[in-house]
TILOGU-952646 format. One record per atom (N, C-alpha, C, CB): residue in one letter; z, x, y. Coordinates in steps of 0.1 Angstrom, whole numbers, plus 5000, padded with zeros to 4 digits. Glycine has a CB too. Layout:
TILOGU-952646
AZXY...
end
This chain:
TILOGU-952646
X509353144921X508453014914X507253114917X508252824922X506553074908X504753154911X504453044915X503653214898X502753124920X501553004930X501652904922X499653054934X501152944910X500452834900X501952734898X499652924881X503252744899X503952634895X504352554909X505252684887X503052604919X503652504932X502152424935X504252614949X502152314940X501452234939X500252264950X502152114938X499252234949X498052274956X498252204974X496652214946X498352304988X498352264998X498052155004X497952325002X496552135000X495752015002X494851964990X494952035013X494651834991X493551764981X492251844978X492951624987X492051874966X490751944959X490151804965X490651994938X488451854965X487151754962X487651614952X485751864953X487851634941X487951534935X489051434934X487651564926X490151474941X491551444950X491251394957X492451534956X490351414965X489951344977X488951184977X489251454985X488151224968X487051114959X488050994957X486351164942X488951074950X489950964941X490750864956X491451084928X491250964957X491950904973X491250794982X492051024983X489850804979X489450744993X488950604981X487850855007X488850614972X487750474961X489850414965X486750544933X490750474964X491850374966X492350334974X492550374963X491850394992X492450304998X491050235004X493550365008X489850264996X488550114999X488650004992X486950144995X489850024976X490249884972X491249834981X490849884958X492349914987X493449824993X493249795005X494749874994X491949865011X491449805024X491049685022X490449855030X489949625011X488849485011X489749415007X487449465001X490949494998X492049354993X492849295004X493249404983X492749365015X493749225026X492749125030X494549275043X491349155030X490448965029X490648935018X488748935030X490748975002X491348884991X492648854994X491348934978X493348895001X495148835000X495048755016X496749005001X494248725025X493748635036X493848545026X492448655045X492348505021X491848425014X492548345005X491048475008X493448384998X494148364987X495848294996X494148544976X496148345005X497348285010X497048135020X498148415021X495648105020X494947955022X495847875015X493247935017X495747884996X495847794992X497447824981X494347754986X497747974980X499247964973X500348014987X499348114957X501547964982X502648004988X502548174990X503847954978X503248224996X503648394994X504048494981X504648425002X505648434984X506348494976X505848424959X507848464982X504948304961X504448254944X503348354944X503748064940X502548404955X501448474953X501648644944X500848484966X502748694952X503448784947X504248794937X503948804953X504948704929X505048674919X503948704905X505348564924X502948564911X501748614903X501248714900X500948574906X501048784910X500548924911X500749004903X500848974920X502349014905X502749134895X502949054881X504349224900X503148924880X503148854864X501848954861X502748644863X500648904866X499548954857X499449094853X498348934862X500249144862X500249284857X501149354843X500849354870X502149254843X503249334832X502849264817X505249314837X501849074820X501848994804X500649004804X502348834801X499649074798X500249084783X500449254781X498849014770X500349304791X500249434788X501649514782X499749494800X502649484788X503749554785X504249504770X504949534797X503249444758X503649404747X503049524739X503049244743X502049574749X500749664745X501149824748X499249624756X501149824759X502049984762X503250044764X501750034771X503750154761X504650204758X505350214770X504450304751X506750194771X506850244781X507250424787X507750154782X507150434802X507550604797X508350624797X507250714801X508550794797X509450844792X510550874809X508750964782X510650764815X511450764835X512450694830X510450674852X513650714831X514650634836X514850504842X514850694843X515250414836X515050254843X515450264856X516150144836X516350344858X516850354873X515550364882X517850494876X514350444880X513550504888X512450384889X513250654882X512150304875X511250214869X511850084880X511350194850X513350084881X513649944890X513449964899X514849874891X513650094907X513550154926X511850114926X513950384931X510950154919X509650144920X509349994924X508950194908X509449914910X508949734912X509949684924X509349614893X511349754925X511849664936X511149694951X513649684937X510749824952X510049884968X508849824966X509750064971X508149834957X506349774956X506549624958X505349814937X506949594948X507049434942X507649354954X508049414927X508649394959X509649254971X509349394981X512149184966X509849454985X509749515001X508249495002X510349695005X507249604998X506149615000X505149474999X505949704992X504749414992X504149314989X504849174991X503649344978X505949144992X506649014994X506748985010X508049014987X506849105014X507449135030X505749075038X508149355035X504849155031X503349205036X502449035035X502449355023X503048975021X502348855022X503248735028X501748815008X504548745034X504948645041X504648675057X506348625039X504048815054X503548875074X502248775079X502749105075X501848795066X499848765067X500048595068X498548815047X500748565060X500548395062X501248335071X500948305050X500648355076X500748265097X501248385107X502448095101X502248515102X502448575113X501748655119X503348625113X500448755113X499648835118X498748845107X500248955122X497248875117X496148825112X496248985103X494648785124X495248965089X495849055078X494749145081X496048995062X493849185090X492849285095X494149425103X491549195109X495049335111X496149395115X497049465110X496649345119X497249385099X498249475088X497949525084X498949445079X496849565078X496249625072X496049805077X495249545071X496149805091X496749915102X498449895104X495849885121X499049815105X500449915110X501049855097X501549875128X500849835084X501449875070X501350045074X500449815053X500450085075X499750275075X500950335086X497450305085X502050255088X503450315092X504350365077X504350185099X503850315071X504850375057X504350555053X504350245038X503150595060X503050725062X504350765070X501750765068X504250775079X505350815084X507250815080X504950765095X507050695074X508950715066X508050815052X510250495057X507050815048X506950885033X506851005041X505450845022X506351075049X506851185052X508451235056X506151205060X508551135060X509951165068X510951215054X510651005078X510851105046X511451125033X510951225023X511551025026X509851285024X509951395018X510151525024X509051405012X510351515037X511051635040X512351645040X510651675052X513051545043X514751565041X514751555022X515951385050X513651505015X514551514999X514151684993X513751364986X512851704997X512451814989X511951934998X511251764980X511651905012X511552035025X510552045027X511852185024X509651925025X508451935025X508351935040X507751825016X507152035048X506552065060X505552055065X506552145062X505251975075X503851955082X503552115090X503951815096X501952105086X501152245094X501352175110X498952275090X501352275119X500652205132X499852135133X500052255139X498852125126X497552045129X497451925123X496452115125X498851955111X499051785105X500251715117X499951785083X500951765125X501651725133X500651635142X502451845139X499851695148X498351665158X497651505152X496751815154X497151555139X496751455131X497651335129X496551515120X498851345126X499851265128X500251145138X500451335129X499751245155X500451195167X498751095169X500951365182X497551155163X496351115164X496550945162X495351185152X496950965145X497150795137X498150715145X497950785119X499450755148X500450715158X499650615168X501050855167X498650715173X498350665187X497650455182X496850805196X496550505173X495750395170X497050285165X494350435157X498350325158X499150195157X499550185172X500450185145X500050255183X500250185195X499550095198X500250255205X497850175199X497550095208X497249935203X496450155215X497549875184X497549735184X498949685189X497349685169X499849775189X501349725196X501249685209X502549835197X500549765219X500149685235X498849565230X499049855250X498549535225X497849375225X498549305211X495749385224X499549275215X500649175211X500249035215X502049205217X500048975208X499448785212X498348725203X498748765228X498548665205X497248605194X497448575182X496148685190X497148645173X497448635159X498148745157X496348635151X499248825164X500048895161X501748835166X499549015167X502148885161X503548795169X504648905162X503848565163X505848945165X506949005166X507548995156X507548975175X507748895147X508348845134X507048905126X508748655132X506048905125X505148965116X505049125117X503848895118X504949175129X504849325131X506149365121X505049375149X507749325126X508549355119X508649345101X509449295126X508249235099X507849215081X506749305076X507149045077X505749335087X504749445080X505849595077X503249485093X506149595087X507349745091X508049725084X508149775106X508449675075X509649645065X508849665050X510349485067X507349575052X506949645040X506149775041X506249555033X505949815051X505949965050X506550095045X505949975056X508450015047X508850135043X509250055031X509950225051X508849965026X509049965012X508250035001X509149845010X507050065009X505650125006X506750275001X504150135023X507150335016X507150395015X508750505004X506750395026X509150425001X510650404994X509750434974X511750174999X508350314977X507850354961X507250474956X506750264956X506550494967X506150674974X507150714962X506850744996X508250804973X509350854968X509850834953X510250824977X509850704947X510250654932X508850734925X510350454930X507950744926X506650764917X507150934919X504650704925X507351014929X507151144928X508351204926X506451194940X509051184920X510751174913X510151164899X512151024917X509251064896X509251004879X508351144875X508250824876X507251184889X506651334881X505451284876X507551404867X505251354866X504051314855X503751244848X503651354849X503751084848X504351044833X502650954834X506450934833X502750854819X501750794819X501450674826X501550784809X500450644835X500650574848X500350414843X499550644862X499850414835X499250254829X500750224823X497550244813X501750304819X502650224815X503650234823X502950244802X503750334840X504950284847X504550214856X505950374851X503350204858X503250044866X503549934858X501750004870X503449914845X503249794839X504749764840X502449814824X506049884829X507049854836X507749814844X507249874836X507349934857X508049854868X508249754875X508049884874X506649684873X506249544880X507249444870X504349494879X507549454857X508449404850X509749384860X508649494837X510249414869X511549464881X511149374889X511649634889X509749334892X509749274903X509549144903X508949324909X508749104890X508248934888X509948864892X507548884864X511248884881X512048784882X512548764898X513248804872X512948894909X513248864922X512348784932X513448974928X511048784927X509948754934X509848584928X508648884930X509848564918X510248414910X510948374915X510648394897X512248404919X513648344922X513648354939X515048434913X512648434941X512948404959X511548264964X512448624972X510548264955X510148154953X509848064954X510248134951X511148034945X511647904938X512747874954X512747944917X513447954958X514447924964X513547904979X515848034963X512947974984X512147914999X511147844998X511648015010X510447864989X509447794987X509747634983X508747864978X510447624973X510247514965X509647474949X509647454972X509847424943X509247344930X508247264930X510047284924X508447164938X507447054944X505947154950X508346954960X506447254958X504947364964X504547404954X504947494975X505247494948X504847594935X504047494926X506447674926X504647384921X503747294911X501947274922X505047094908X502247234927X501147154939X500247274940X501747104957X500647394940X499447544944X498947594932X500347714952X500147564920X499547624907X498347514899X500947644895X498647374907X497947274899X496247284906X498847114902X496447294919X495247304925X494647414928X495247244934X495047554922X494447644925X492647654912X495647754926X491647714922X490247734920X490347874908X489447764936X489047824898X488647994897X488448084905X487648024892X488448094918X488648164925X489748244928X488448114931X490948134929X492248164935X492748294926X493348014934X492048234911X492648304896X492248414902X492048284878X490748414904X490148584903X490848684909X488848604911X491548594926X492148664937X493248744926X492848564951X493948674925X495348724913X494848844902X495948554902X493648824894X493348864891X493449034895X492748794889X492449014903X491849164914X493249234924X490449084930X494549154922X495449174929X496649254917X495749044936X496249204902X496849294891X495649424885X497249164877X494849434884X493949474882X493349584889X493549394881X492749554900X492049664910X492849744917X491249604919X494049634928X495049714934X495849724930X495449714943X497149694920X497749784917X497849864904X498549744921X497049804893X496649914879X495850024886X495449824865X494450004888X493750154895X494550144905X492050174901X494750094913X495250134935X496050254932X496649994947X497750184925X498850224926X499050304917X499650144927X498250314902X498050414894X497750564896X497450374890X496550524904X495750654909X496950734923X493750594918X497150604926X498050624938X499050774935X499050484938X499650694924X501150794923X500350954910X503050654911X499050954907X498751044895X498651144906X497351014886X497951154921X497751204931X499651244938X496651094938X500251164939X501751204948X502251314935X503151034954X501951254922X502651384908X502051504912X502251364887X500951514919X500051644918X499951694927X498951644914X500251634941X499951714955X500951664961X498451684964X501451734973X502251724983X502251604994X502151844988X503051524994X503251355001X502551385016X505451305003X502351485019X502151535033X500551555034X502951685036X499751565023X498551595019X497651425014X498851715006X498851385006X498251244998X498351135006X499051194985X499151105015X499951005026X498950955032X501051065037X498351065041X497651055054X496151005048X497651205065X495751025042X494850995034X494650835036X495251045019X495650755034X495550605031X495450535051X497350535019X495850615059X494950555071X493750515066X494650645082X492950525061X491850465065X491350335056X490850575065X492550315053X492850135047X492450025056X494450085045X492650075070X492949985084X491249905082X493350115103X490250015083X489150075084X487849925079X489350235074X488450015064X488349895055X488549735053X488849935047X489749715060X490849595059X490249555071X492549615059X490049605084X489549535093X487849515098X490249595102X487449575086X486049555085X485849465075X485149685084X486549435064X486749315053X487249205060X487749355042X487949205065X488549085073X487649015084X489949125080X487049115090X485949065098X484548955091X485349195102X484449055080X483549005071X483448845069X484049055059X484948885059X485048725054X485848645056X485148705044X486848655070X488048605069X487148505089X489948755067X486248615093X485548615102X486848645116X484748465100X487948775115X488248795127X487848855135X489048835127X488348865149X487348935161X487649115157X487748885181X487049165159X486649335167X486649355180X485049395165X487649325187X487649315203X488049525205X489449165211X487249535217X487149695218X488349765214X486949735232X489449735218X490949765213X491049835199X491649635213X490749695193X490649765175X489949865171X490049705165X488549905179X487849945173X488450095180X486349875175X489150115193X489750205193X491050265190X489550215201X491650205184X492750195171X492050255161X493350025166X491350235152X490250285141X489950405145X488750215139X489150435156X488550605158X490050665158X487550655176X490950615166X492050735164X492550745152X493350735172X492750685144X493250645125X492450775122X492650465114X490750755125X490050825117X489750945123X489050765113X490050965131X490151125140X491451205137X490251115160X492451145135X493451155127X493651235111X493551045128X492651175107X492351175093X491651295093X491551055087X490751285096X489951405098X490651555102X488951375110X491451545113X492451645116X493351675103X493451585129X493751555096X494551635086X493851685075X495651565081X492751675072X491751705057X491351845067X489951555051X491151855078X490951995084X492052105080X490851985101X493152015083X494452105080X494852125067X495752055086X494252055057X494452095042X493552225042X493951965031X492052235042X491452295042X491552415046X490852245045X492252455057X492852635062X494052635057X493052665080X495052545052X496052595042X495852625032X496752525039X494752555025X493952645010X493552765014X492352575002X492752735024X492152905028X493353045029X491352895045X494652965039X495353075042X496253135022X496753005059X496652985019X497053085004X496253144993X497653004996
end
């Protein structure tokens, strides 16, 4: 195989800027989620989120040249797996800012899946970077109590696994029209989320929540669809189709930095020293990973 056929070992400058824009949107989105969940039941919120992605775009965007199986896997993994579980967790089981950190364990799941499926290997510096990031997660785990519960941690870890499955489905899809991919894959998220909302939350609660929704709540739903899904996951999938998961996935470790900052400002969540220590470890891990990428390109 020629060198031009292989993806570069690290992110280019423009790819890095795009990845940072995505994680900034994803991070600040936790404040939006926490705010909306004061008014909407979590599964209903998730169903509305993906419904706003599908309609009316599905009538104007062509289905990408991807199998129905991959579209279904991505839609179920991201819609039900990641967001369904994470919205439930943030709705009373875990603080939104802390959830923004714990969901980054998807990096571990993604890298493990990539190593198993495609044979990708971490550079020594990337192992050290991953260790620093996981140390930050460990700091969070050592401070369980108050706004962090065991149920919340389990739900967020389940959401992280769903995110990793979505990453792998996107890698399998290759280079496709991302607008079409996000739109058509979301079609598979709406029915199960709506059905689960009816089963667990009930029609009376759904009707009351929709009837009492303010323009701000509908704006939050729209932001979930346009900013977080169409831009965020579209750009993220574009990156994963062109760069190794071991280079792309660790950049999402900045999500909790934006997440904790935005939830502190908007939701009034406290930022004690242990949270700042966890954030410092995560930033250090990201910086070391970027250094490893640059060294890998130089050696190539």
